[in-house]
LOFI-703010 format. One record per atom (N, C-alpha, C, CB): atom name; x, y, z. Coordinates in Angstrom, 1 decimal. Glycine has a CB too. Layout:
<fimars>
FIMAR / CA / X / Y / Z
...
</fimars>
This chain:
<fimars>
FIMAR / N / 77.8 / 56.3 / 64.9
FIMAR / CA / 78.7 / 56.8 / 63.9
FIMAR / C / 78.5 / 56.2 / 62.5
FIMAR / CB / 80.2 / 56.7 / 64.3
FIMAR / N / 78.2 / 54.9 / 62.5
FIMAR / CA / 78.1 / 54.2 / 61.2
FIMAR / C / 76.8 / 54.8 / 60.4
FIMAR / CB / 77.9 / 52.7 / 61.5
FIMAR / N / 75.8 / 55.2 / 61.2
FIMAR / CA / 74.4 / 55.6 / 60.7
FIMAR / C / 74.8 / 56.9 / 60.0
FIMAR / CB / 73.2 / 55.9 / 62.0
FIMAR / N / 75.6 / 58.0 / 60.6
FIMAR / CA / 75.8 / 59.1 / 60.1
FIMAR / C / 76.7 / 59.0 / 58.8
FIMAR / CB / 76.3 / 60.0 / 61.1
FIMAR / N / 77.7 / 58.2 / 58.8
FIMAR / CA / 78.4 / 57.8 / 57.5
FIMAR / C / 77.5 / 57.3 / 56.4
FIMAR / CB / 79.4 / 56.7 / 57.9
FIMAR / N / 76.5 / 56.5 / 56.8
FIMAR / CA / 75.6 / 55.9 / 55.7
FIMAR / C / 74.7 / 56.9 / 55.1
FIMAR / CB / 74.8 / 54.7 / 56.2
FIMAR / N / 74.2 / 57.9 / 56.1
FIMAR / CA / 73.3 / 58.9 / 55.6
FIMAR / C / 74.2 / 59.8 / 54.7
FIMAR / CB / 72.7 / 59.7 / 56.7
FIMAR / N / 75.4 / 60.1 / 55.1
FIMAR / CA / 76.3 / 61.0 / 54.3
FIMAR / C / 76.5 / 60.3 / 52.8
FIMAR / CB / 77.8 / 61.3 / 55.1
FIMAR / N / 76.7 / 59.1 / 52.8
FIMAR / CA / 77.0 / 58.4 / 51.5
FIMAR / C / 75.7 / 58.5 / 50.6
FIMAR / CB / 77.3 / 56.7 / 51.8
FIMAR / N / 74.6 / 58.3 / 51.4
FIMAR / CA / 73.4 / 58.3 / 50.6
FIMAR / C / 73.1 / 59.6 / 50.0
FIMAR / CB / 72.3 / 57.7 / 51.5
FIMAR / N / 73.3 / 60.6 / 50.7
FIMAR / CA / 73.1 / 62.1 / 50.3
FIMAR / C / 74.1 / 62.4 / 49.2
FIMAR / CB / 73.4 / 63.1 / 51.6
FIMAR / N / 75.3 / 61.9 / 49.4
FIMAR / CA / 76.3 / 62.1 / 48.3
FIMAR / C / 75.9 / 61.4 / 46.9
FIMAR / CB / 77.8 / 61.5 / 48.8
FIMAR / N / 75.6 / 60.2 / 47.1
FIMAR / CA / 75.1 / 59.4 / 45.9
FIMAR / C / 73.8 / 60.1 / 45.2
FIMAR / CB / 74.8 / 57.9 / 46.4
FIMAR / N / 72.9 / 60.6 / 46.0
FIMAR / CA / 71.8 / 61.1 / 45.4
FIMAR / C / 72.1 / 62.4 / 44.8
FIMAR / CB / 70.7 / 61.3 / 46.4
FIMAR / N / 73.0 / 63.3 / 45.3
FIMAR / CA / 73.4 / 64.5 / 44.5
FIMAR / C / 74.2 / 64.1 / 43.3
FIMAR / CB / 74.2 / 65.5 / 45.3
FIMAR / N / 75.0 / 63.0 / 43.4
FIMAR / CA / 75.9 / 62.6 / 42.2
FIMAR / C / 74.8 / 62.1 / 41.1
FIMAR / CB / 77.0 / 61.2 / 42.6
FIMAR / N / 73.8 / 61.3 / 41.5
FIMAR / CA / 72.8 / 60.9 / 40.6
FIMAR / C / 72.2 / 62.0 / 39.9
FIMAR / CB / 71.9 / 60.1 / 41.3
FIMAR / N / 71.8 / 63.0 / 40.8
FIMAR / CA / 71.2 / 64.2 / 40.2
FIMAR / C / 72.0 / 65.1 / 39.2
FIMAR / CB / 70.8 / 65.0 / 41.4
FIMAR / N / 73.3 / 65.3 / 39.5
FIMAR / CA / 74.1 / 66.1 / 38.8
FIMAR / C / 74.7 / 65.2 / 37.6
FIMAR / CB / 75.2 / 66.7 / 39.6
FIMAR / N / 75.2 / 64.2 / 37.8
FIMAR / CA / 75.8 / 63.3 / 36.8
FIMAR / C / 75.3 / 61.9 / 36.8
FIMAR / CB / 77.3 / 63.3 / 37.0
FIMAR / N / 74.1 / 61.7 / 36.1
FIMAR / CA / 73.6 / 60.4 / 36.3
FIMAR / C / 74.5 / 59.2 / 35.7
FIMAR / CB / 72.1 / 60.4 / 35.7
FIMAR / N / 75.1 / 59.6 / 34.6
FIMAR / CA / 76.0 / 58.6 / 33.9
FIMAR / C / 77.2 / 58.2 / 34.6
FIMAR / CB / 76.4 / 59.0 / 32.6
FIMAR / N / 77.7 / 59.2 / 35.4
FIMAR / CA / 78.9 / 58.9 / 36.1
FIMAR / C / 78.7 / 58.4 / 37.5
FIMAR / CB / 79.6 / 60.1 / 36.2
FIMAR / N / 77.4 / 58.4 / 37.9
FIMAR / CA / 77.0 / 57.8 / 39.2
FIMAR / C / 77.1 / 56.4 / 39.4
FIMAR / CB / 75.6 / 58.2 / 39.5
FIMAR / N / 77.2 / 55.6 / 38.4
FIMAR / CA / 77.3 / 54.2 / 38.4
FIMAR / C / 78.5 / 53.7 / 39.1
FIMAR / CB / 77.3 / 53.7 / 36.9
FIMAR / N / 79.7 / 54.3 / 38.9
FIMAR / CA / 80.9 / 53.8 / 39.4
FIMAR / C / 80.8 / 53.9 / 41.0
FIMAR / CB / 82.2 / 54.6 / 38.8
FIMAR / N / 80.5 / 55.1 / 41.5
FIMAR / CA / 80.5 / 55.3 / 42.9
FIMAR / C / 79.4 / 54.2 / 43.6
FIMAR / CB / 80.2 / 56.8 / 43.3
FIMAR / N / 78.4 / 54.2 / 42.9
FIMAR / CA / 77.3 / 53.2 / 43.5
FIMAR / C / 77.8 / 51.7 / 43.4
FIMAR / CB / 75.9 / 53.4 / 42.6
FIMAR / N / 78.5 / 51.4 / 42.5
FIMAR / CA / 79.0 / 50.0 / 42.4
FIMAR / C / 80.1 / 49.9 / 43.6
FIMAR / CB / 79.6 / 49.6 / 40.9
FIMAR / N / 81.0 / 50.9 / 43.8
FIMAR / CA / 81.9 / 50.8 / 44.8
FIMAR / C / 81.4 / 50.7 / 46.2
FIMAR / CB / 82.8 / 51.9 / 44.8
FIMAR / N / 80.3 / 51.6 / 46.5
FIMAR / CA / 79.6 / 51.5 / 47.7
FIMAR / C / 79.0 / 50.0 / 48.0
FIMAR / CB / 78.5 / 52.6 / 47.7
FIMAR / N / 78.3 / 49.5 / 46.9
FIMAR / CA / 77.7 / 48.3 / 46.9
FIMAR / C / 78.7 / 47.1 / 47.1
FIMAR / CB / 77.0 / 48.1 / 45.8
FIMAR / N / 79.8 / 47.3 / 46.6
FIMAR / CA / 80.9 / 46.2 / 46.8
FIMAR / C / 81.4 / 46.3 / 48.1
FIMAR / CB / 82.1 / 46.3 / 45.8
FIMAR / N / 81.7 / 47.4 / 48.6
FIMAR / CA / 82.4 / 47.5 / 50.0
FIMAR / C / 81.2 / 47.1 / 51.1
FIMAR / CB / 83.0 / 49.2 / 50.2
FIMAR / N / 80.0 / 47.4 / 50.8
FIMAR / CA / 79.0 / 47.0 / 51.9
FIMAR / C / 78.8 / 45.4 / 51.7
FIMAR / CB / 77.4 / 47.9 / 51.6
FIMAR / N / 78.8 / 44.8 / 50.6
FIMAR / CA / 78.8 / 43.5 / 50.4
FIMAR / C / 79.9 / 42.8 / 51.1
FIMAR / CB / 78.7 / 43.1 / 49.0
FIMAR / N / 81.1 / 43.2 / 51.0
FIMAR / CA / 82.3 / 42.6 / 51.5
FIMAR / C / 82.1 / 42.7 / 53.2
FIMAR / CB / 83.7 / 43.3 / 50.9
FIMAR / N / 81.7 / 43.8 / 53.6
FIMAR / CA / 81.4 / 43.9 / 55.0
FIMAR / C / 80.3 / 43.1 / 55.6
FIMAR / CB / 81.1 / 45.3 / 55.3
FIMAR / N / 79.3 / 42.9 / 54.7
FIMAR / CA / 78.3 / 42.0 / 55.3
FIMAR / C / 78.8 / 40.5 / 55.2
FIMAR / CB / 77.0 / 42.2 / 54.5
FIMAR / N / 79.6 / 40.2 / 54.2
FIMAR / CA / 80.2 / 38.9 / 54.3
FIMAR / C / 81.1 / 38.6 / 55.4
FIMAR / CB / 80.8 / 38.5 / 53.2
FIMAR / N / 82.0 / 39.6 / 55.8
FIMAR / CA / 82.8 / 39.6 / 56.9
FIMAR / C / 81.9 / 39.4 / 58.3
FIMAR / CB / 83.8 / 40.9 / 56.8
FIMAR / N / 81.0 / 40.2 / 58.4
FIMAR / CA / 80.2 / 40.2 / 59.6
FIMAR / C / 79.3 / 38.9 / 59.6
FIMAR / CB / 79.2 / 41.5 / 59.8
FIMAR / N / 78.9 / 38.3 / 58.7
FIMAR / CA / 78.1 / 37.2 / 58.4
FIMAR / C / 79.0 / 35.9 / 58.8
FIMAR / CB / 77.5 / 37.1 / 56.8
FIMAR / N / 80.2 / 36.1 / 59.1
FIMAR / CA / 81.0 / 34.8 / 59.3
FIMAR / C / 80.8 / 34.5 / 61.1
FIMAR / CB / 82.8 / 35.0 / 58.8
FIMAR / N / 80.2 / 35.3 / 61.7
FIMAR / CA / 79.9 / 34.9 / 63.1
FIMAR / C / 79.0 / 33.7 / 63.1
FIMAR / CB / 79.3 / 36.2 / 63.9
FIMAR / N / 79.0 / 32.9 / 64.1
FIMAR / CA / 78.3 / 31.7 / 64.2
FIMAR / C / 76.8 / 31.9 / 64.5
FIMAR / CB / 78.9 / 31.0 / 65.2
FIMAR / N / 76.0 / 31.1 / 63.6
FIMAR / CA / 74.6 / 31.2 / 64.0
FIMAR / C / 73.8 / 32.4 / 63.6
FIMAR / CB / 74.4 / 31.0 / 65.4
FIMAR / N / 72.8 / 32.8 / 64.4
FIMAR / CA / 72.1 / 33.9 / 64.3
FIMAR / C / 72.8 / 35.3 / 64.4
FIMAR / CB / 71.1 / 33.8 / 65.2
FIMAR / N / 73.8 / 35.2 / 65.1
FIMAR / CA / 74.7 / 36.5 / 65.3
FIMAR / C / 75.2 / 36.9 / 63.9
FIMAR / CB / 75.9 / 36.2 / 66.4
FIMAR / N / 75.6 / 35.9 / 63.0
FIMAR / CA / 76.1 / 36.3 / 61.9
FIMAR / C / 75.0 / 37.0 / 60.9
FIMAR / CB / 76.8 / 35.2 / 61.3
FIMAR / N / 73.7 / 36.6 / 60.9
FIMAR / CA / 72.8 / 37.2 / 60.3
FIMAR / C / 72.5 / 38.6 / 60.8
FIMAR / CB / 71.6 / 36.4 / 60.3
FIMAR / N / 72.5 / 38.6 / 62.2
FIMAR / CA / 72.3 / 39.9 / 62.6
FIMAR / C / 73.3 / 41.0 / 62.5
FIMAR / CB / 72.0 / 39.7 / 63.8
FIMAR / N / 74.5 / 40.5 / 62.4
FIMAR / CA / 75.7 / 41.3 / 62.2
FIMAR / C / 75.6 / 41.8 / 60.8
FIMAR / CB / 76.9 / 40.5 / 62.5
FIMAR / N / 75.3 / 41.1 / 59.8
FIMAR / CA / 75.3 / 41.4 / 58.3
FIMAR / C / 74.2 / 42.1 / 58.0
FIMAR / CB / 75.5 / 40.2 / 57.4
FIMAR / N / 73.0 / 42.2 / 58.8
FIMAR / CA / 71.9 / 42.9 / 58.3
FIMAR / C / 72.0 / 44.4 / 58.1
FIMAR / CB / 70.8 / 42.7 / 59.1
FIMAR / N / 72.8 / 45.0 / 59.0
FIMAR / CA / 72.9 / 46.6 / 58.9
FIMAR / C / 73.6 / 46.9 / 57.5
FIMAR / CB / 73.9 / 47.1 / 60.2
FIMAR / N / 74.6 / 46.0 / 57.1
FIMAR / CA / 75.3 / 46.4 / 55.8
FIMAR / C / 74.4 / 46.0 / 54.6
FIMAR / CB / 76.8 / 45.5 / 55.7
FIMAR / N / 73.5 / 45.1 / 54.7
FIMAR / CA / 72.8 / 44.9 / 53.6
FIMAR / C / 71.8 / 45.9 / 53.5
FIMAR / CB / 72.2 / 43.6 / 53.6
FIMAR / N / 71.1 / 46.3 / 54.5
FIMAR / CA / 70.2 / 47.5 / 54.4
FIMAR / C / 70.7 / 48.7 / 53.9
FIMAR / CB / 69.7 / 47.8 / 55.7
FIMAR / N / 72.1 / 49.0 / 54.4
FIMAR / CA / 72.8 / 50.2 / 54.1
FIMAR / C / 73.0 / 50.1 / 52.5
FIMAR / CB / 74.1 / 50.4 / 55.0
FIMAR / N / 73.4 / 48.9 / 51.9
FIMAR / CA / 73.5 / 48.9 / 50.5
FIMAR / C / 72.3 / 49.1 / 49.8
FIMAR / CB / 74.1 / 47.8 / 50.0
FIMAR / N / 71.3 / 48.7 / 50.3
FIMAR / CA / 69.9 / 48.9 / 49.6
FIMAR / C / 69.6 / 50.3 / 49.7
FIMAR / CB / 68.7 / 48.1 / 50.4
FIMAR / N / 69.9 / 51.0 / 50.8
FIMAR / CA / 69.5 / 52.4 / 50.9
FIMAR / C / 70.2 / 53.2 / 49.9
FIMAR / CB / 69.8 / 53.0 / 52.1
FIMAR / N / 71.6 / 53.0 / 49.8
FIMAR / CA / 72.4 / 53.7 / 49.0
FIMAR / C / 72.0 / 53.6 / 47.4
FIMAR / CB / 73.9 / 53.1 / 49.3
FIMAR / N / 71.6 / 52.3 / 47.1
FIMAR / CA / 71.1 / 52.0 / 45.8
FIMAR / C / 69.9 / 52.9 / 45.3
FIMAR / CB / 70.9 / 50.6 / 45.7
FIMAR / N / 69.0 / 52.9 / 46.5
FIMAR / CA / 67.8 / 53.5 / 46.4
FIMAR / C / 67.9 / 55.1 / 46.1
FIMAR / CB / 67.0 / 53.3 / 47.6
FIMAR / N / 68.9 / 55.6 / 46.9
FIMAR / CA / 69.1 / 57.0 / 46.8
FIMAR / C / 69.7 / 57.5 / 45.5
FIMAR / CB / 70.0 / 57.5 / 47.9
FIMAR / N / 70.7 / 56.6 / 45.0
FIMAR / CA / 71.2 / 57.0 / 43.7
FIMAR / C / 70.2 / 56.9 / 42.6
FIMAR / CB / 72.3 / 56.1 / 43.3
FIMAR / N / 69.3 / 55.9 / 42.7
FIMAR / CA / 68.1 / 55.7 / 41.8
FIMAR / C / 67.3 / 56.8 / 41.8
FIMAR / CB / 67.3 / 54.6 / 42.1
FIMAR / N / 67.0 / 57.3 / 43.1
FIMAR / CA / 66.1 / 58.6 / 43.3
FIMAR / C / 66.8 / 59.8 / 42.5
FIMAR / CB / 66.1 / 59.0 / 45.0
FIMAR / N / 67.9 / 59.9 / 42.8
FIMAR / CA / 68.6 / 61.0 / 42.0
FIMAR / C / 68.5 / 61.0 / 40.6
FIMAR / CB / 69.9 / 61.1 / 42.4
FIMAR / N / 68.8 / 59.8 / 39.9
FIMAR / CA / 68.6 / 59.7 / 38.5
FIMAR / C / 67.2 / 60.0 / 38.0
FIMAR / CB / 68.9 / 58.4 / 38.2
FIMAR / N / 66.2 / 59.5 / 38.8
FIMAR / CA / 64.8 / 59.7 / 38.5
FIMAR / C / 64.4 / 61.2 / 38.6
FIMAR / CB / 63.9 / 59.0 / 39.4
FIMAR / N / 64.9 / 61.7 / 39.6
FIMAR / CA / 64.7 / 63.4 / 39.8
FIMAR / C / 65.3 / 64.0 / 38.6
FIMAR / CB / 65.5 / 64.0 / 41.1
FIMAR / N / 66.5 / 63.6 / 38.3
FIMAR / CA / 67.1 / 64.4 / 37.2
FIMAR / C / 66.3 / 64.2 / 35.8
FIMAR / CB / 68.6 / 63.8 / 37.0
FIMAR / N / 65.7 / 63.2 / 35.6
FIMAR / CA / 65.0 / 62.9 / 34.4
FIMAR / C / 63.6 / 63.8 / 34.4
FIMAR / CB / 64.7 / 61.4 / 34.2
FIMAR / N / 63.2 / 64.3 / 35.6
FIMAR / CA / 62.1 / 65.0 / 35.6
FIMAR / C / 62.3 / 66.5 / 35.7
FIMAR / CB / 61.3 / 64.5 / 36.7
FIMAR / N / 63.6 / 66.9 / 35.7
FIMAR / CA / 63.8 / 68.3 / 35.7
FIMAR / C / 63.5 / 69.0 / 34.4
FIMAR / CB / 65.2 / 68.5 / 36.1
FIMAR / N / 63.3 / 70.1 / 34.3
FIMAR / CA / 62.8 / 70.8 / 33.2
FIMAR / C / 64.0 / 71.1 / 32.1
FIMAR / CB / 62.2 / 72.1 / 33.6
FIMAR / N / 65.3 / 71.1 / 32.5
FIMAR / CA / 66.2 / 71.4 / 31.7
FIMAR / C / 67.0 / 70.1 / 31.1
FIMAR / CB / 67.2 / 72.5 / 32.4
</fimars>
């Protein structure tokens, strides 16, 4: 279920970066902040389990940032 939600967020951020590149900064920052908080919370588990629990949230944050950047980059290449 988490994977579907992350894919949905990435698609939404890509479309937002494509349609309104300047307005896409705030949702991107919101997603990054929430994923960082979740990773911090999951990272409180002891030992290696903390790193393993936090990793999905870190990679999800990176994927969301890359999809937003890809939307902005695609927008700059459009002919209009």
